[in-house]
N, C-alpha and C positions, 0 to 999 in steps of 0.2 A: 553457405551462409558462414559471415567470418565466427570466428571466435571473438570473444568477452574480450573488452578494451580495459586499461587500468578502473576507470567508472564504471564496469559493465555495461556497455552501451553499444549494442550491434550497430556497427558501420554501415551503410547502406551500401550495395551494392554499385558499384561505379561505369557498368557496363553503358554500350550506346543506348540511348533511349529507342522507343520505336518509331521506325520508319512513318513520317508524317506524308499523307497525299497530300495533294492538292487542294481536293475537295475532301471532308470530314463530317461524319454524323456528330452531333453533341454527344453522346454514348462514347465516341470513338475520343472526341476530343477533351470527355473527364477520364477515361483512364489513362492517355498519354499522361495527361497532367499529373495523376497520381503517379506515374511511373519515373519523369521525372523529378519527384519528389519524393525518392526512393522504395516506393512501396515494393514490396514483394510480395508481402499476405493481404489478404481480405477474408473477412469471414463474413457470412448472409446469408440469406436464402430468397431463392427468387421468387416472384410475382406479377402477376397481369402488368401494373402499371412502370416496371422497373424490366419489363422483357427486354426491348429494346438495347438496354447495357446490358445486359445478361448476354444477348446476341454477341456487341460486338465482344465483350469477354470473351467468350466460346472460343471467337479468332484471335484473341491477344495471348489468351491460356497456351493458343498451340503453337507459341512460338517460344515457350517458355520464358517470357519476360513475368508474368506475375500469376503467382498459383492464389485461385478460392479456395476457399474450405467451407465445405457446404456444413450448418449447423443442424440442429434439428429442432429449434426454435430460436428466434429472433433474440428475445434474451439474452439467448449464448451466443450468441456474437457478438451482444455489445459486451460481454464483460468478458471474451474471448482476445477483444480489441485491444480493453481496459485491461488484463495480466499481459498482455505484447507490453503495453506502451510501459508499463512499473517495470517492467522486469528490462528494457532495453534504454528505456528514457527516448525513444522516440514517438513517432504518433503512430498510433493504434486506427488501425480504418475496419468498417462494417458496412454494411449494404442492408436495408430490406424496402420492402412495397410499400404501396400505398395502405391508408387505411389500415386495419387490426397489425399487418407489417412492420407500419410504423408505431402503433401503439406497444406492439408489443420488445421495443429499443426502448422507452421510456425510462423503465426501471436504471437500466445500464447504464443512459446519458445521466443519470440523477447522483449515478452512484460516482460515476466519474468527474460530476461535474464538486461536488461535495468533496472530494480527497482529492481537486486538482489534478486531474490528468488529462494528460491533450490525445486527442481523437477525432476522427473525423467522421460522422455518422453522413452518409447517400442514402437518403430515402426517395421513393418511385413516386410520383404524384398525376392524380387525373392530368389529361392535357390541358392546355393554357383557357379554354373556351368553354371549357366544364365546371371549373373552378369558381365554387361560391352557389357550385349549381345542386347541394346533395346527389353528386354521381357515384356512381357505386365504387366502394369502396374507398370512399374519399373523407378525409379530415385533415382541419387546420392542423399538420405536427408542427409547423412553423410555431402555432399563436400556441398550441400544447406545452411546447420546449423552454419558451422564454423564460420560465424561471430559472432554466436547467441546465442552461447553454451560455457557455460565453460569447457567443454571438451569433447570428443564423443567417441561410441562405435561401430564398425563391429562386430558379433561375428561370429569367422569362425573358431571355434574349440569349441566345447559343453563342453570339459574339463573346459573351461576360464569359464564357463556363471557364477559358482556361484564367483568368484574370480573379476570377472567384475562389477556384482552386488553390491559385498562390497565395492570395488572402488567406484563407481559411488555414492553411498551415501556418503561415507567419503568426495569424494571434493564437491560433491551440498552442503553440510553442515555444513562444514569447511572455515575456511578465512572470505572473502565475497563469500555470496552464488548465488548460480547459477545452472541452468539448463545442466543437463548432459543429451545427447542422448544412447539408445542403440539400434540399429538395429541388426534385427534376421532374419538371411535367415531363410527361410519356413523350408528344409531340418536339417538346425540346431535345430529347436525347436522337427520335427520328432523325430530327431536321438537318440537309446539307447543307456546311456554310462553308466559308474559305478560312479555315486554321490557322490561325498565329500562336503558336506557342507561347506560355509566358513562363522564364526562367524561376529557379527558384531565387528568394533573393533578390528579386528586382522589383516587388513593389513596395509601392509608398504610399503609406497610411498617415495622412497629417494627423489627424485626431486621434493617433495612438502611438505613443510613445514612451512603452514603461520607463520608471527610473530603475536603472542597473548600479548605480554608481552611488554609496552612502556620502553625506554633507560629512568631508573633512572635521568642522568644528564635533559635529555629533560623533564623532567617530573619537576624538578627544577627547570628550565628554566620558564616554564610555569608559575608555583606557586608565581616566582616572578613578572612575566607580571602585574599579577593578583594582588599581593599584591601593584601592583607601577599605576596600573588603576582607573581612576576616573567617568569614563565612557563605562566599559563593558557589551557586548554584549555575551550571548550564542546562537548561531544559531546550530541549533538541526533539522538534517535531518536521513533520513530511517536507519541508519547503529546503531541507539541508540537504536530504534524500532527492529531490527535483533538481539543484541545483549541482549538486554532485560534489557537494562541499564535507565530506568526510573527513579527508585527510587534514583541512584549515580548523576544525571542529576539534582533532586529534591533538593538532599542535597546541592551540589555545588551551584546551584542557591542562595539557603537560607544562606548558610554559609558567603557568598559574598553581597548577597543580590544585587544577579544580574539580569536583568530582561532577557525572554527567547522569542526567537521567532523560530519557527518550517518552514523545509520546506515541501509540501506536503505529502512527505515521512514521516515525521518525526510526522508528528499529529498524538497525541496520547501521545507522549514522555514525555511531559508533562501538568500536571494538568491545562488545561483552564480554570477553574474556580478561578486558581492562585494571588492572585494578580500581584507577578512577569510575568505572563504570557500574549506577549502580541498579540500570532494568529499567523496564518502564514503571511511571508512575501515573494515580489517577483511581478510577473505582477499582480497579481491581491489579492497581500497582503493587509493586514490593512494601514492604514497608516502611523498610531504610530509605525508601526514596519518598515515600510520602511523609516522613519524619522529618527529612531535612528539605523540603520544601515548605514544610512549615515554619522550622526555627533558621532558614538562609536569612543574612542580611543584603543578600544582592541575586535578584532571579534574572540571569543573562538568555532571554528568550530568542531563539536562533529559527524560524523559519517554523512557528506556530503561533495558534490563532487562540489563545486560552480557551479552550474547549468546555462545557460542561463536564464531562465525563472526567476530564482531568484537571476542572480545580474543585470540584464538590459544594459545598459553599461558599461564594465568589467574595464574601466580602473577608473571607476569614484565609483566603489563598494567598499566602506568600507575604502575611501582612503585614510579616517586621520586614519587610526585604524592601529596599530600591529596583528599578525593574528598565532594566535595557530591553528592547523590544525592536527585533532587527528581521525588516519584513517584505518581500517586495510589492505588498497589496496595501498602498495605503489605508486602504479599508479597513485591514484588521488593526491595525496600530491604533491603538487607544479604543477600540471599539469594548470591550469586556473590560478592558483594567488599561489605565490612562500610566503609562508609562513615563520616568524621569528623564530617560535619554530613549526618544524614538529615534529609530536608521532606517530609513525607506530605500530601500535595491537588494540587489539579488545577491541572496546570504554569501555565497562564495565571493565574489569581489569583495563584498564589505567586510570577507572575514583574510581576507587576503591583503587589504590596505591597512587593516585594524595591526596585524601580524606583523607587515612593513613598519606600519611607525613606532611601532614598540622596539621592533631591531634598530630603526634610525637613532629611536632617544635614547636607546639600552634597558628601557624599563624590563623587568623581566621579575618573577614572582622568589620571593627573598623564603628561605627556607624553610622559615617557622612559622610562615606567613596563616597559610591552612591546616598546620600540623595538628591542634588543638581540633578543629572541625572535623578532619580526616578520622583521627581518633576515638569521637563520637559517633561519627558513622560506623564504622568499624565495629564499635561495639554495640549497635544497632543490627549488624547484620549477625553478629552471634547470636544476639538476643531474640530476634525475628527474621528468624530465616525462612526461605521458601521448603515445602515439607511436602514430600512425596508419600503420602498414607502408602502402608500393604497390610491389607486386609487378610484374615485366615480365609475367608471365606469367598473370595473376590477379587477381578485385579482391577486395580484403581488406573484412571483414564491418563492420571499422571505418571504411571509407569509408563503405560504405551507411548507417550510421546516422549520421556527421556529417551527409550530405548530405539528410540525411532531418530532421533536427533544424534544419540551415540555412536548408530553405526552409519549416518548419513550427514556428518558436521556442515559438508557445502552445500548442498540440497539448496536450490531454490523449492522454496515452500509456499503455498497459498492454504488458506481457511476460508469453511464460510465463515459463520458467524452464531456464535452462543458460546457457551463455555467452553468448550474444546477449544475451541478461538482463543481464548484468555491464559488457557492453561498452556496453549502453544506459545503465545507471548511471554509467557512468565520464564519456559524452560531450557527453548530452541535458541542457540544463539546463533544470529544470522548476521551474514554480509551485506553489505550495501545492495541494495534493490533484489534480494533476496530473501524477501518478506513483504509476500502480497496478499492484503488484508482489505477487505470492505471496512472502512473506518466512520465517514462520517456519516453513512445512509445505515451501514448494517444490515447490508442485504444478503437475507437468507439466499441459498442457489450460487451464492457466488464460485465457490472455491473450485469447482469441478471446470469449467469452462475457463477461467480464469486460467488455471494450470494449462489447457488446452494452448492456450495463446502465447505462455510460457516457453511451453516444451518447441512449438511451431519457431518460434525465434530460438530456442538454443538446444537442440536436438541431441548435442552431443552430451548435456546436462542431467543431471537426475531430477526430476521435479514431482515431488511429492506435495498431496491436498491433504490436509487434516481437515473431516468431515466430522459430522452428528446426523444420529440418524436422519433427524425431519429435515433440514437442512440439505440432506444429500437429494433427497427424495424432492426437494423445488426443481432440483433439471437434471434430473437422473436419464432422460430422454438423451444428453449430451453422448451417454454412452456409446448412442449409436456413430455419431462422428469420431468417438477414439476407435471404434471400431474398424469405420470405413476405411481412416489413415493410418490406422496402427500408431497414434498417438501414444507412447509410449508414458504415461503418465500415472503413478504408483499415487489410489485414495484409501487413505485408512479412516472407516466411520469408527467414532466413539458411539459405541450404540448402547446407549442407557432404557431406551424404550420408550426418552419423553423428550418433551420439547424442552432442555436441561435448564437454559438460565430462565425461561416463564416459571419451572415447576420451581425452579431455587426463592424466585422473589414472590409466589404465592404459597411457602414456607415461610419465609422470614414477613411480606407487609400486608397476607393476606388468609390469613388466620389456617392455614393447609387447610384452603377449600381450594382444589386443583380443577379449576374450571377449566375442560377443553383443552389438555397440554398434553394427555399421556397416549404413546402413537405405538404401542402395543398392537393393538386390535387395529388389524390391515397392515400392520407391516412385511413386506413382503420379504422371502427368502434370499439374501443379499447375493450369496453363492450363487444359487439358481438364476436370479436375475442377471449376474456378469454371464453365466454361463448361455443362458438366451439372447445372449448381445456378440458372444464368441470370445469372449471375455473371461479372462483367467479369475476364480470367484476364490476368495478364501476365510475361513472362519478362524478368531484364537477365542480362544474359552477361558484360557487360565495363566498366569504368568511362566509357568512351566514350556509352556509351546509358545510363549512371547519372542524370545532370541532367535531361534529360528525361523521364525513361522517371517518374522522380518525380516531375516536375510533370503529366506529363498522369496521373496516380494522381491526385494532391492536386484538380485542376481535375473529376476525373468525379464525376457526380451520381448516387451509388450506391455502393454496397460493392466494394472492388476487393482483389483476390488478387496479388500480385509472389510470383513466385519469385525472388528474388537467387543467382545462379551465382556462391558466394564461395569464397574460398581453402579448400582440406579441411581444412589440417592445420594451423592459425591457432589459437595457444594464448592463453589469458588470462592478461595479465600485468599489473603485479606479481598475485605471488600468496603467501601466506605457505601456508608447507606445514603439515600438521598436527601438532601436537607442537611446533612451534617460536612463538617470540615474534612481533609485530607489527614487530619493525628485521631480521626474520630473513628477508627478503622474498627469491624468487627472481625470473629474469625482468625484474630492472631494467634499462632502457637503460643503454649506456657512461657511468662517470659523466664529465662535461667537466671539463675541468683547472680548479683553482679560480685566481681572480683574486690578482694577486699582494696587494692593494688592494680590499678588498671596498666594493663600493656601499650606498647609503642608500637604503631604498626608501620611498616615500611611505604614512603608517598611513591617510590618505582614499583617496587611486585608486590606488596601486599603483606608481609610475611610480618608475625606476630612475634615482638621481639620484647624482651625481660626492659620493663621501666630504666633500670640501671645502665642500657648498654646504650652506645654512643654509635657504633655502625649497626648496618645490616647483617644480621648472622649470617643471609644467603646470598643478597647479592653486595653487601659491601655501601651501599648507598650509607650517607650521614643522615641520623636520625636529629 
């Protein structure tokens, strides 16, 4: 495996494809086609209908051309392929058999679809003659998954296998990425035929032509709006990650001194240590990001879709702002918010053209264009900071996450779903593709198998899963996969004995009626459970143990499961309640008194300066 490139993408191994016999089975044609498209790892679980493909895989693995990772549940396979794809930028691949094997993949397929992740899902199917007869382990996985795939195939002719694989990779990885299903009947996999390979990039799909270049007139209109704006805000989503546009986002932000907020999917698209970074916005976003989106006069949406968890009450979201919306999917532009300037195209290509046009015409931000706006935002930073609670009798989950981030600042982080996910989003500082989290579907159980996929892709990188005690139990059987392959993933469980986010909502909106949300009865001993799988287990009971325990976890050569016993009733704030606008957050820290004379914050380094200063005392930039 090669080391990460500039955009943190793994490059496919360019070794020669498998030697192709004159006659080949459909199963071999499938595997050889996958290999030609750079597939090195397959995550899967065998079964009756897919056994012919696994028989060919046995022979292929013996050559060292590909490696199969045996998961303990098909859902784990789909999440692992998803995590692999998010971390590398390449297409993830998973296998499952017919019937229950295929339906077990459905949650992971839906998860990838909601977050626009490129995946190929190969399912076994009963023989062609048995389709539609309710044969043993037959399900119509093609029909079941129609709403949650970008495209799907049933291979009814062996001669079509190579073409279908090539088309599937092209569709999954271009335009708006997404999962593609290939359903392979058992007799198709067994049948021998004259196999003719189809090389990557050689397929032509006349009805599928994603728009990748933005309209020049719309780009000029966007530049004019940016020039006129005094309170602009960059709102950056997962599309910026998918197109590897982080450098272009940074250049645009710095050119016009525009503050940047990201969605949960967009975390890592902008350096979170940068003075223009506002962190995540939305339901559990930072107060200053939510205030900024409420008061901005121009919202530049880059690869995001105005999701309800971001917008809150939609008609009050950025209600004073004009909107520029850049997205590769024309169906998303104007779906929830009609923009003044819509630009359909690949995010990176559009930003490159926009920046080039600015350079050609000499357009740049003026020194004072956004200074007053940045001063206001920096005042909000001071008045409404993210708070790490410290309790006398317990350890807060935020303390644990901050300590992990401090000791492993450059790790790849996966998360499960719930309060721990939101705290991780708030307090971890992530680089591009190093934040891997289920956003649109919100899938509990995603974190551990996704981390397996990341670690397989980057065996020399630190990979840490932040989980909760309820989420962890959704896919804990994948500890067996960690043990079998020695996949060195570190999992830290924020154990509060609850379905934490459910409990918080029951407390806030359901009269403290905690229906079916307590997990203490029946909770396994995590340390003993890990040991039962042959994995190192640890328990952290208080903050005095925290620092050394995290260091020990990171230093251990092998997978580790850490049971962090955290405050049981800690809530995740700030929070935008359902039906409220982003400016109406609950759980904000007590507002600090306003200074009589407001300081000036440096637009370059963020240092606070006295109001009578003309130059920044720290870096010398003109104020």
